Phi, psi and omega in degrees: 000147181295142176284335178283126179247139169230085191306316182303308183302316184290325179297321175293321171297316174303322178294310180296320182295321175297311178298324177291320178298318187281329173081345181235166174300147182227146177279166169312306186295316174293327176301305184304308180306312180301335180258006174059046175230160174279149178308325179293327178304325185254358184312299187294328180285326172299314181301325177292311177303318180289319174305320180270010173064025169281330176228158173241148177259130181272171175302339174268010179084007177273152177251143175215148180302141185269179173289351183294327182289330181297308190301309177307309185303328188273349168298329177224079196295122174294338181296312173312308184292328175294315180295318181300318176289337188261330190307307186299318184289327171299322180295320175303307181311304187302320179285328180292311187267346188061030179232142171287153181220155180219164185238132178226161173229160174286134173218099172057044178084353171244167171262133191240121180271124189251343182201154178212150176233121180282150175289149173277355182281162183297323183233125184206171181252124182255131173251120193286132174294134178098358180288144176241127188238149176290126196295323186279351178250014179231147175304327178282320172308307184299323174292318170301320172296313179311319187264002179283159172298161194286328180289324180285326176299313181301313178302318182301315185282334185278350182249006178277106176313305183308311189291318182292343177277349188277161176279173181290330185292322178296305186305313181301316183284323179297312177300325181292316178302315185296326181293320187289323182293319179296322177289323180294318188082017172194175178219133181234125180190162174289137172302139173274351178251342179225125177289136177085019185235135180247134174249132175229131186220152182227146174280152166240127192258146177246188181295141184082014174067031172260136187292113175275324189189174178231137180256134184207157177237114172260103190250140176280133178303116173288148178265320192274351177218168176259128184280133175265102183286339174310308177301323183280331170297317180290319176288330170302317189285321177296318180294327189286317174312310187290327173290320178300321177302322185289334190267346189249000000 
């Protein structure tokens, strides 16, 4: 730890990190409680951060991160660094399995594909980089939700139009599915969006045991031979470990 202290800066960073961790708007009292400080201790810092547009204050008096953090981060995009770290391992995976693979992140309630490695085989399924998919109807999206921290996961579900339109039976089975994904560490299922496709997805975790992205293989179901999905799961897991090592 540095011998040089900057209490005001540290307090401001603590607030930004706390709001980022929570993922949903927080009151001044909630923030103070979460940081083990009194509301008066953080009042001026909240006002300063709001004035500099790092946080926004809602009509109900809660605070949330503004788009400024997003804009600043994309001047030196962490997504580019993530893709750079993952790409060669994804290329190796595609060649080992003879299947295309892709990397996805959470993007404003949807699933965004940020990288893909093509299969060297004559026939494979290609997922276009930049494509957006409904989060809760994809294998990768369900893995992201499964490995999010509970509060953020609940917020994703509460604000999902798709989820809120479903009946109690659907929600019960969906939540059970999420629990199983978390226990198994992967998700294997037939695609809900494309007939004849099997999706397998695994999480890539970052610091603080937070899910950064999901690595997945979407393969066409072969007719003339049986595909060993256990091999694909194992190779996906190995590749996820290699990517994680690049990031930590």
